LUMRODREN-689510 format. One record per residue (C-alpha): residue number from 1; x, y, z; residue in one letter. Coordinates in nm, 3 decimals, always signed. Example, Ala and Ser with C-alpha at 12.3 -4.5 7.8 and 13.67 -1.06 7.14 Angstrom:
// LUMRODREN-689510
atom nuro = 1&u = +1.230&v = -0.450&w = +0.780&sero = a
atom nuro = 2&u = +1.367&v = -0.106&w = +0.714&sero = s
//
This chain:
// LUMRODREN-689510
atom nuro = 1&u = +0.000&v = +0.000&w = +0.000&sero = m
atom nuro = 2&u = +0.128&v = +0.344&w = -0.095&sero = k
atom nuro = 3&u = +0.070&v = +0.668&w = +0.092&sero = k
atom nuro = 4&u = +0.046&v = +0.940&w = -0.171&sero = v
atom nuro = 5&u = +0.021&v = +1.317&w = -0.126&sero = f
atom nuro = 6&u = -0.093&v = +1.501&w = -0.440&sero = i
atom nuro = 7&u = -0.049&v = +1.874&w = -0.501&sero = t
atom nuro = 8&u = -0.316&v = +2.010&w = -0.732&sero = g
atom nuro = 9&u = -0.546&v = +1.735&w = -0.606&sero = i
atom nuro = 10&u = -0.861&v = +1.925&w = -0.707&sero = a
atom nuro = 11&u = -0.725&v = +1.983&w = -1.057&sero = g
atom nuro = 12&u = -0.828&v = +1.776&w = -1.358&sero = f
atom nuro = 13&u = -0.562&v = +1.503&w = -1.356&sero = i
atom nuro = 14&u = -0.492&v = +1.523&w = -0.982&sero = g
atom nuro = 15&u = -0.860&v = +1.451&w = -0.911&sero = f
atom nuro = 16&u = -0.869&v = +1.144&w = -1.136&sero = h
atom nuro = 17&u = -0.541&v = +1.012&w = -0.997&sero = l
atom nuro = 18&u = -0.654&v = +1.057&w = -0.636&sero = a
atom nuro = 19&u = -0.981&v = +0.880&w = -0.710&sero = k
atom nuro = 20&u = -0.805&v = +0.583&w = -0.874&sero = a
atom nuro = 21&u = -0.547&v = +0.548&w = -0.596&sero = l
atom nuro = 22&u = -0.815&v = +0.566&w = -0.326&sero = q
atom nuro = 23&u = -1.022&v = +0.303&w = -0.507&sero = e
atom nuro = 24&u = -0.728&v = +0.061&w = -0.519&sero = r
atom nuro = 25&u = -0.673&v = +0.094&w = -0.145&sero = g
atom nuro = 26&u = -0.390&v = +0.345&w = -0.111&sero = d
atom nuro = 27&u = -0.387&v = +0.625&w = +0.146&sero = v
atom nuro = 28&u = -0.441&v = +0.951&w = -0.041&sero = v
atom nuro = 29&u = -0.427&v = +1.314&w = +0.066&sero = a
atom nuro = 30&u = -0.346&v = +1.638&w = -0.110&sero = g
atom nuro = 31&u = -0.369&v = +2.012&w = -0.136&sero = c
atom nuro = 32&u = -0.498&v = +2.269&w = -0.382&sero = d
atom nuro = 33&u = -0.511&v = +2.648&w = -0.376&sero = d
atom nuro = 34&u = -0.847&v = +2.658&w = -0.560&sero = f
atom nuro = 35&u = -0.736&v = +2.959&w = -0.766&sero = n
atom nuro = 36&u = -0.957&v = +3.128&w = -1.023&sero = d
atom nuro = 37&u = -0.757&v = +3.057&w = -1.341&sero = y
atom nuro = 38&u = -1.078&v = +2.882&w = -1.441&sero = y
atom nuro = 39&u = -1.403&v = +2.874&w = -1.237&sero = p
atom nuro = 40&u = -1.309&v = +2.744&w = -0.893&sero = a
atom nuro = 41&u = -1.648&v = +2.576&w = -0.846&sero = q
atom nuro = 42&u = -1.532&v = +2.295&w = -1.073&sero = l
atom nuro = 43&u = -1.240&v = +2.233&w = -0.837&sero = k
atom nuro = 44&u = -1.463&v = +2.245&w = -0.531&sero = y
atom nuro = 45&u = -1.698&v = +1.994&w = -0.693&sero = d
atom nuro = 46&u = -1.408&v = +1.758&w = -0.763&sero = r
atom nuro = 47&u = -1.282&v = +1.803&w = -0.407&sero = a
atom nuro = 48&u = -1.623&v = +1.722&w = -0.263&sero = e
atom nuro = 49&u = -1.629&v = +1.391&w = -0.448&sero = i
atom nuro = 50&u = -1.285&v = +1.304&w = -0.314&sero = l
atom nuro = 51&u = -1.373&v = +1.403&w = +0.042&sero = q
atom nuro = 52&u = -1.685&v = +1.187&w = +0.028&sero = n
atom nuro = 53&u = -1.454&v = +0.897&w = -0.064&sero = m
atom nuro = 54&u = -1.238&v = +0.962&w = +0.243&sero = g
atom nuro = 55&u = -0.957&v = +1.156&w = +0.075&sero = v
atom nuro = 56&u = -0.799&v = +1.431&w = +0.288&sero = d
atom nuro = 57&u = -0.815&v = +1.748&w = +0.075&sero = v
atom nuro = 58&u = -0.649&v = +2.059&w = +0.217&sero = r
atom nuro = 59&u = -0.660&v = +2.416&w = +0.088&sero = e
atom nuro = 60&u = -0.298&v = +2.525&w = +0.061&sero = a
atom nuro = 61&u = -0.076&v = +2.705&w = -0.188&sero = d
atom nuro = 62&u = +0.221&v = +2.513&w = -0.323&sero = i
atom nuro = 63&u = +0.447&v = +2.794&w = -0.202&sero = l
atom nuro = 64&u = +0.351&v = +2.703&w = +0.156&sero = q
atom nuro = 65&u = +0.379&v = +2.327&w = +0.110&sero = i
atom nuro = 66&u = +0.671&v = +2.293&w = +0.349&sero = r
atom nuro = 67&u = +0.430&v = +2.381&w = +0.631&sero = s
atom nuro = 68&u = +0.291&v = +2.030&w = +0.578&sero = l
atom nuro = 69&u = +0.626&v = +1.860&w = +0.643&sero = e
atom nuro = 70&u = +0.545&v = +1.741&w = +0.994&sero = s
atom nuro = 71&u = +0.209&v = +1.599&w = +0.879&sero = f
atom nuro = 72&u = +0.369&v = +1.411&w = +0.590&sero = l
atom nuro = 73&u = +0.646&v = +1.277&w = +0.813&sero = k
atom nuro = 74&u = +0.410&v = +1.172&w = +1.093&sero = k
atom nuro = 75&u = +0.176&v = +0.991&w = +0.857&sero = e
atom nuro = 76&u = +0.461&v = +0.821&w = +0.673&sero = g
atom nuro = 77&u = +0.380&v = +0.929&w = +0.320&sero = f
atom nuro = 78&u = +0.582&v = +0.738&w = +0.062&sero = t
atom nuro = 79&u = +0.519&v = +0.955&w = -0.244&sero = h
atom nuro = 80&u = +0.457&v = +1.315&w = -0.339&sero = i
atom nuro = 81&u = +0.289&v = +1.371&w = -0.675&sero = v
atom nuro = 82&u = +0.330&v = +1.731&w = -0.789&sero = n
atom nuro = 83&u = +0.050&v = +1.815&w = -1.030&sero = f
atom nuro = 84&u = +0.004&v = +2.173&w = -0.905&sero = a
atom nuro = 85&u = +0.101&v = +2.414&w = -1.181&sero = a
atom nuro = 86&u = -0.001&v = +2.725&w = -1.365&sero = q
atom nuro = 87&u = -0.124&v = +2.565&w = -1.685&sero = a
atom nuro = 88&u = -0.190&v = +2.703&w = -2.031&sero = g
atom nuro = 89&u = +0.027&v = +2.839&w = -2.307&sero = v
atom nuro = 90&u = -0.179&v = +3.145&w = -2.398&sero = r
atom nuro = 91&u = -0.217&v = +3.273&w = -2.042&sero = y
atom nuro = 92&u = +0.163&v = +3.287&w = -2.014&sero = s
atom nuro = 93&u = +0.156&v = +3.571&w = -2.267&sero = l
atom nuro = 94&u = -0.044&v = +3.795&w = -2.032&sero = v
atom nuro = 95&u = +0.062&v = +3.677&w = -1.686&sero = n
atom nuro = 96&u = +0.416&v = +3.537&w = -1.703&sero = p
atom nuro = 97&u = +0.472&v = +3.604&w = -1.333&sero = q
atom nuro = 98&u = +0.221&v = +3.331&w = -1.241&sero = a
atom nuro = 99&u = +0.438&v = +3.071&w = -1.416&sero = y
atom nuro = 100&u = +0.754&v = +3.170&w = -1.232&sero = v
atom nuro = 101&u = +0.570&v = +3.185&w = -0.899&sero = k
atom nuro = 102&u = +0.393&v = +2.849&w = -0.922&sero = t
atom nuro = 103&u = +0.588&v = +2.638&w = -1.168&sero = n
atom nuro = 104&u = +0.941&v = +2.735&w = -1.064&sero = i
atom nuro = 105&u = +0.932&v = +2.885&w = -0.713&sero = d
atom nuro = 106&u = +0.654&v = +2.645&w = -0.611&sero = g
atom nuro = 107&u = +0.833&v = +2.344&w = -0.756&sero = f
atom nuro = 108&u = +1.146&v = +2.442&w = -0.566&sero = l
atom nuro = 109&u = +0.943&v = +2.431&w = -0.244&sero = e
atom nuro = 110&u = +0.829&v = +2.077&w = -0.334&sero = v
atom nuro = 111&u = +1.189&v = +1.970&w = -0.398&sero = l
atom nuro = 112&u = +1.301&v = +2.119&w = -0.067&sero = e
atom nuro = 113&u = +1.018&v = +1.934&w = +0.107&sero = l
atom nuro = 114&u = +1.130&v = +1.607&w = -0.050&sero = c
atom nuro = 115&u = +1.488&v = +1.681&w = +0.053&sero = r
atom nuro = 116&u = +1.376&v = +1.688&w = +0.417&sero = n
atom nuro = 117&u = +1.168&v = +1.370&w = +0.405&sero = l
atom nuro = 118&u = +1.356&v = +1.039&w = +0.424&sero = p
atom nuro = 119&u = +1.273&v = +0.776&w = +0.162&sero = d
atom nuro = 120&u = +1.019&v = +0.994&w = -0.020&sero = i
atom nuro = 121&u = +0.963&v = +0.955&w = -0.395&sero = s
atom nuro = 122&u = +0.857&v = +1.236&w = -0.628&sero = l
atom nuro = 123&u = +0.645&v = +1.207&w = -0.940&sero = v
atom nuro = 124&u = +0.577&v = +1.536&w = -1.115&sero = y
atom nuro = 125&u = +0.391&v = +1.666&w = -1.418&sero = a
atom nuro = 126&u = +0.589&v = +1.794&w = -1.711&sero = s
atom nuro = 127&u = +0.439&v = +1.863&w = -2.053&sero = s
atom nuro = 128&u = +0.460&v = +1.777&w = -2.421&sero = s
atom nuro = 129&u = +0.515&v = +2.149&w = -2.478&sero = s
atom nuro = 130&u = +0.883&v = +2.105&w = -2.379&sero = v
atom nuro = 131&u = +0.949&v = +1.975&w = -2.731&sero = y
atom nuro = 132&u = +0.862&v = +2.307&w = -2.893&sero = g
atom nuro = 133&u = +0.811&v = +2.353&w = -3.266&sero = e
atom nuro = 134&u = +1.148&v = +2.211&w = -3.375&sero = d
atom nuro = 135&u = +1.120&v = +1.858&w = -3.235&sero = g
atom nuro = 136&u = +1.064&v = +1.543&w = -3.436&sero = s
atom nuro = 137&u = +0.721&v = +1.383&w = -3.460&sero = s
atom nuro = 138&u = +0.655&v = +1.160&w = -3.280&sero = p
atom nuro = 139&u = +0.864&v = +1.322&w = -3.008&sero = s
atom nuro = 140&u = +1.106&v = +1.103&w = -2.814&sero = s
atom nuro = 141&u = +1.257&v = +1.160&w = -2.472&sero = e
atom nuro = 142&u = +1.592&v = +1.145&w = -2.651&sero = k
atom nuro = 143&u = +1.511&v = +1.468&w = -2.837&sero = d
atom nuro = 144&u = +1.671&v = +1.792&w = -2.723&sero = l
atom nuro = 145&u = +1.429&v = +2.027&w = -2.545&sero = v
atom nuro = 146&u = +1.622&v = +2.352&w = -2.541&sero = g
atom nuro = 147&u = +1.397&v = +2.561&w = -2.768&sero = s
atom nuro = 148&u = +1.061&v = +2.613&w = -2.592&sero = p
atom nuro = 149&u = +0.788&v = +2.803&w = -2.776&sero = s
atom nuro = 150&u = +0.633&v = +2.949&w = -2.460&sero = s
atom nuro = 151&u = +0.719&v = +3.046&w = -2.104&sero = l
atom nuro = 152&u = +0.494&v = +2.762&w = -1.986&sero = y
atom nuro = 153&u = +0.714&v = +2.516&w = -2.176&sero = a
atom nuro = 154&u = +1.027&v = +2.682&w = -2.041&sero = a
atom nuro = 155&u = +0.898&v = +2.641&w = -1.684&sero = s
atom nuro = 156&u = +0.842&v = +2.269&w = -1.742&sero = k
atom nuro = 157&u = +1.192&v = +2.225&w = -1.884&sero = i
atom nuro = 158&u = +1.318&v = +2.400&w = -1.572&sero = a
atom nuro = 159&u = +1.125&v = +2.152&w = -1.357&sero = n
atom nuro = 160&u = +1.294&v = +1.858&w = -1.526&sero = e
atom nuro = 161&u = +1.641&v = +2.006&w = -1.482&sero = v
atom nuro = 162&u = +1.570&v = +2.100&w = -1.119&sero = m
atom nuro = 163&u = +1.441&v = +1.752&w = -1.038&sero = a
atom nuro = 164&u = +1.746&v = +1.591&w = -1.195&sero = h
atom nuro = 165&u = +1.980&v = +1.810&w = -0.989&sero = s
atom nuro = 166&u = +1.800&v = +1.730&w = -0.663&sero = y
atom nuro = 167&u = +1.809&v = +1.359&w = -0.741&sero = h
atom nuro = 168&u = +2.182&v = +1.386&w = -0.808&sero = h
atom nuro = 169&u = +2.246&v = +1.584&w = -0.490&sero = l
atom nuro = 170&u = +2.011&v = +1.419&w = -0.242&sero = f
atom nuro = 171&u = +1.926&v = +1.080&w = -0.390&sero = g
atom nuro = 172&u = +1.546&v = +1.072&w = -0.379&sero = f
atom nuro = 173&u = +1.353&v = +0.931&w = -0.673&sero = q
atom nuro = 174&u = +1.221&v = +1.179&w = -0.932&sero = t
atom nuro = 175&u = +1.002&v = +1.082&w = -1.229&sero = i
atom nuro = 176&u = +0.867&v = +1.344&w = -1.468&sero = g
atom nuro = 177&u = +0.566&v = +1.278&w = -1.689&sero = l
atom nuro = 178&u = +0.527&v = +1.468&w = -2.016&sero = r
atom nuro = 179&u = +0.151&v = +1.479&w = -2.070&sero = f
atom nuro = 180&u = +0.013&v = +1.510&w = -2.424&sero = f
atom nuro = 181&u = -0.320&v = +1.698&w = -2.466&sero = t
atom nuro = 182&u = -0.521&v = +1.534&w = -2.190&sero = v
atom nuro = 183&u = -0.902&v = +1.540&w = -2.210&sero = y
atom nuro = 184&u = -1.198&v = +1.369&w = -2.048&sero = g
atom nuro = 185&u = -1.472&v = +1.414&w = -1.785&sero = p
atom nuro = 186&u = -1.404&v = +1.682&w = -1.521&sero = w
atom nuro = 187&u = -1.154&v = +1.842&w = -1.759&sero = g
atom nuro = 188&u = -1.014&v = +2.194&w = -1.774&sero = r
atom nuro = 189&u = -1.247&v = +2.454&w = -1.933&sero = p
atom nuro = 190&u = -0.953&v = +2.633&w = -2.100&sero = d
atom nuro = 191&u = -0.868&v = +2.323&w = -2.307&sero = m
atom nuro = 192&u = -0.986&v = +2.315&w = -2.667&sero = a
atom nuro = 193&u = -1.228&v = +2.021&w = -2.656&sero = l
atom nuro = 194&u = -1.400&v = +2.157&w = -2.346&sero = y
atom nuro = 195&u = -1.444&v = +2.511&w = -2.477&sero = s
atom nuro = 196&u = -1.541&v = +2.382&w = -2.824&sero = f
atom nuro = 197&u = -1.807&v = +2.150&w = -2.678&sero = a
atom nuro = 198&u = -1.967&v = +2.429&w = -2.476&sero = q
atom nuro = 199&u = -1.968&v = +2.667&w = -2.773&sero = a
atom nuro = 200&u = -2.109&v = +2.411&w = -3.017&sero = i
atom nuro = 201&u = -2.386&v = +2.314&w = -2.774&sero = a
atom nuro = 202&u = -2.485&v = +2.680&w = -2.737&sero = k
atom nuro = 203&u = -2.456&v = +2.758&w = -3.108&sero = g
atom nuro = 204&u = -2.163&v = +2.994&w = -3.054&sero = d
atom nuro = 205&u = -1.868&v = +3.011&w = -3.296&sero = p
atom nuro = 206&u = -1.538&v = +2.841&w = -3.215&sero = i
atom nuro = 207&u = -1.198&v = +2.983&w = -3.303&sero = e
atom nuro = 208&u = -0.959&v = +2.736&w = -3.467&sero = v
atom nuro = 209&u = -0.603&v = +2.859&w = -3.502&sero = f
atom nuro = 210&u = -0.347&v = +2.812&w = -3.781&sero = n
atom nuro = 211&u = -0.644&v = +2.791&w = -4.020&sero = h
atom nuro = 212&u = -0.725&v = +2.444&w = -3.890&sero = g
atom nuro = 213&u = -0.385&v = +2.294&w = -3.971&sero = k
atom nuro = 214&u = -0.325&v = +2.166&w = -3.618&sero = m
atom nuro = 215&u = -0.241&v = +1.812&w = -3.510&sero = q
atom nuro = 216&u = -0.249&v = +1.676&w = -3.157&sero = r
atom nuro = 217&u = -0.197&v = +1.357&w = -2.960&sero = d
atom nuro = 218&u = -0.527&v = +1.355&w = -2.767&sero = f
atom nuro = 219&u = -0.491&v = +1.139&w = -2.455&sero = t
atom nuro = 220&u = -0.785&v = +1.023&w = -2.247&sero = y
atom nuro = 221&u = -0.743&v = +1.095&w = -1.878&sero = v
atom nuro = 222&u = -0.785&v = +0.730&w = -1.768&sero = d
atom nuro = 223&u = -0.480&v = +0.638&w = -1.977&sero = d
atom nuro = 224&u = -0.281&v = +0.921&w = -1.816&sero = i
atom nuro = 225&u = -0.382&v = +0.794&w = -1.473&sero = v
atom nuro = 226&u = -0.269&v = +0.442&w = -1.563&sero = q
atom nuro = 227&u = +0.073&v = +0.576&w = -1.663&sero = g
atom nuro = 228&u = +0.096&v = +0.794&w = -1.353&sero = s
atom nuro = 229&u = +0.022&v = +0.500&w = -1.124&sero = i
atom nuro = 230&u = +0.284&v = +0.293&w = -1.305&sero = a
atom nuro = 231&u = +0.534&v = +0.572&w = -1.232&sero = a
atom nuro = 232&u = +0.434&v = +0.577&w = -0.864&sero = i
atom nuro = 233&u = +0.479&v = +0.198&w = -0.843&sero = d
atom nuro = 234&u = +0.816&v = +0.196&w = -1.022&sero = s
atom nuro = 235&u = +1.162&v = +0.194&w = -0.867&sero = h
atom nuro = 236&u = +1.329&v = +0.387&w = -1.149&sero = i
atom nuro = 237&u = +1.568&v = +0.640&w = -0.987&sero = p
atom nuro = 238&u = +1.538&v = +0.943&w = -1.217&sero = c
atom nuro = 239&u = +1.365&v = +0.962&w = -1.554&sero = e
atom nuro = 240&u = +1.116&v = +1.150&w = -1.770&sero = v
atom nuro = 241&u = +0.849&v = +0.976&w = -1.974&sero = f
atom nuro = 242&u = +0.605&v = +1.068&w = -2.248&sero = n
atom nuro = 243&u = +0.243&v = +0.984&w = -2.167&sero = l
atom nuro = 244&u = +0.018&v = +1.019&w = -2.470&sero = g
atom nuro = 245&u = -0.197&v = +0.808&w = -2.697&sero = s
atom nuro = 246&u = +0.072&v = +0.777&w = -2.962&sero = g
atom nuro = 247&u = -0.176&v = +0.875&w = -3.235&sero = a
atom nuro = 248&u = -0.149&v = +1.200&w = -3.431&sero = l
atom nuro = 249&u = -0.495&v = +1.344&w = -3.502&sero = v
atom nuro = 250&u = -0.607&v = +1.643&w = -3.705&sero = e
atom nuro = 251&u = -0.794&v = +1.894&w = -3.490&sero = l
atom nuro = 252&u = -1.083&v = +1.887&w = -3.739&sero = k
atom nuro = 253&u = -1.134&v = +1.515&w = -3.663&sero = e
atom nuro = 254&u = -1.180&v = +1.589&w = -3.294&sero = s
atom nuro = 255&u = -1.433&v = +1.860&w = -3.384&sero = i
atom nuro = 256&u = -1.625&v = +1.610&w = -3.598&sero = q
atom nuro = 257&u = -1.662&v = +1.380&w = -3.298&sero = y
atom nuro = 258&u = -1.788&v = +1.670&w = -3.087&sero = l
atom nuro = 259&u = -2.045&v = +1.747&w = -3.357&sero = e
atom nuro = 260&u = -2.151&v = +1.383&w = -3.377&sero = e
atom nuro = 261&u = -2.210&v = +1.336&w = -3.005&sero = f
atom nuro = 262&u = -2.363&v = +1.679&w = -2.949&sero = l
atom nuro = 263&u = -2.583&v = +1.647&w = -3.257&sero = g
atom nuro = 264&u = -2.491&v = +1.997&w = -3.376&sero = k
atom nuro = 265&u = -2.261&v = +2.146&w = -3.638&sero = k
atom nuro = 266&u = -1.978&v = +2.371&w = -3.534&sero = a
atom nuro = 267&u = -1.959&v = +2.729&w = -3.656&sero = n
atom nuro = 268&u = -1.583&v = +2.747&w = -3.716&sero = i
atom nuro = 269&u = -1.393&v = +3.073&w = -3.741&sero = v
atom nuro = 270&u = -1.040&v = +3.014&w = -3.867&sero = y
atom nuro = 271&u = -0.762&v = +3.224&w = -3.718&sero = k
atom nuro = 272&u = -0.386&v = +3.262&w = -3.777&sero = p
atom nuro = 273&u = -0.136&v = +3.073&w = -3.564&sero = m
atom nuro = 274&u = -0.130&v = +3.191&w = -3.203&sero = q
atom nuro = 275&u = +0.193&v = +3.298&w = -3.035&sero = l
atom nuro = 276&u = +0.348&v = +3.022&w = -2.823&sero = g
atom nuro = 277&u = +0.153&v = +2.739&w = -2.987&sero = d
atom nuro = 278&u = +0.290&v = +2.451&w = -3.195&sero = v
atom nuro = 279&u = +0.139&v = +2.300&w = -3.509&sero = t
atom nuro = 280&u = +0.196&v = +1.934&w = -3.426&sero = s
atom nuro = 281&u = +0.251&v = +1.727&w = -3.113&sero = s
atom nuro = 282&u = +0.268&v = +1.347&w = -3.085&sero = c
atom nuro = 283&u = +0.431&v = +1.109&w = -2.835&sero = a
atom nuro = 284&u = +0.682&v = +0.834&w = -2.900&sero = d
atom nuro = 285&u = +0.573&v = +0.586&w = -2.631&sero = l
atom nuro = 286&u = +0.855&v = +0.333&w = -2.667&sero = t
atom nuro = 287&u = +1.025&v = +0.422&w = -2.339&sero = k
atom nuro = 288&u = +0.705&v = +0.439&w = -2.134&sero = a
atom nuro = 289&u = +0.587&v = +0.106&w = -2.271&sero = k
atom nuro = 290&u = +0.922&v = -0.063&w = -2.206&sero = d
atom nuro = 291&u = +0.990&v = +0.072&w = -1.857&sero = l
atom nuro = 292&u = +0.643&v = +0.145&w = -1.716&sero = l
atom nuro = 293&u = +0.429&v = -0.103&w = -1.906&sero = g
atom nuro = 294&u = +0.225&v = +0.194&w = -2.025&sero = y
atom nuro = 295&u = -0.053&v = +0.092&w = -2.263&sero = n
atom nuro = 296&u = -0.312&v = +0.358&w = -2.360&sero = p
atom nuro = 297&u = -0.639&v = +0.196&w = -2.464&sero = k
atom nuro = 298&u = -0.898&v = +0.467&w = -2.524&sero = t
atom nuro = 299&u = -0.963&v = +0.587&w = -2.879&sero = s
atom nuro = 300&u = -1.043&v = +0.951&w = -2.941&sero = l
atom nuro = 301&u = -1.397&v = +0.862&w = -3.047&sero = k
atom nuro = 302&u = -1.466&v = +0.655&w = -2.734&sero = e
atom nuro = 303&u = -1.306&v = +0.912&w = -2.505&sero = g
atom nuro = 304&u = -1.497&v = +1.200&w = -2.665&sero = t
atom nuro = 305&u = -1.824&v = +1.013&w = -2.609&sero = k
atom nuro = 306&u = -1.745&v = +0.975&w = -2.237&sero = h
atom nuro = 307&u = -1.645&v = +1.342&w = -2.218&sero = f
atom nuro = 308&u = -1.961&v = +1.467&w = -2.392&sero = i
atom nuro = 309&u = -2.184&v = +1.252&w = -2.170&sero = d
atom nuro = 310&u = -2.024&v = +1.419&w = -1.867&sero = w
atom nuro = 311&u = -2.020&v = +1.779&w = -1.990&sero = i
atom nuro = 312&u = -2.383&v = +1.768&w = -2.107&sero = v
atom nuro = 313&u = -2.488&v = +1.646&w = -1.762&sero = d
atom nuro = 314&u = -2.258&v = +1.873&w = -1.558&sero = y
atom nuro = 315&u = -2.342&v = +2.195&w = -1.745&sero = h
atom nuro = 316&u = -2.701&v = +2.090&w = -1.828&sero = e
atom nuro = 317&u = -2.639&v = +2.149&w = -2.195&sero = l
atom nuro = 318&u = -2.928&v = +2.096&w = -2.432&sero = a
//
């Protein structure tokens, strides 16, 4: 049995991971600052579900996480999963300070906490955005990641380098997970499929950038959770892994599935490429399959159906 503390536990992926770990019999607790980057009610609703399952959810900013050191030590937590982050590429163009504060200063606090806890293991969220526009497709962990296209990506590269240095200096396990375009029930409203689904249901136009010539590796959240749990269960000292579906999909295909399951056509407004974005992103999963036994199973069509069933119910969409 593992004892896992999750930062960002009321976030999209943190919520699903906490739920899965609790259901398999692990001890799970975590913290979230419930900020208003997107409507906080969604986070409170996720947290309520977890609390009703017996998960200890605390309201705390990642910058104050070291105040929880005595609690984590007393309860004998074996793992910290750092999923707290300032997400989003576009928001980094208008509020870069948030990314330094949370993703770099906050991550340093997590590393310092781990440094003070004997035998703790750290699993943390990185991002496919570290590959930038110049990487190969599919992107491999062997690829260089020194040319980020956004400050968000730069902050995630910094996390990987920081984690490696702390592993080298202090010996605790660090595993970074590069997530590729995660979607599913209880998702983030700023993500494309979520905002597109709401707009299509209401008959509002959707903005599609780069004139629709975008490709993504859409990864269903249950597959991400499976890979994250495999990382928690592993004894690999220090690594980063891609977690995606391994399938490159045109954005227009994902919109077609939204239209199919919502029963409405999208009113698409094509826009030029947005600053900080990349045209194509796809994961080479060789390493994750070999070392973690990672095996994503959910097709985009199946996953979109699950997502639409949830969003129609949650937002009472017609």
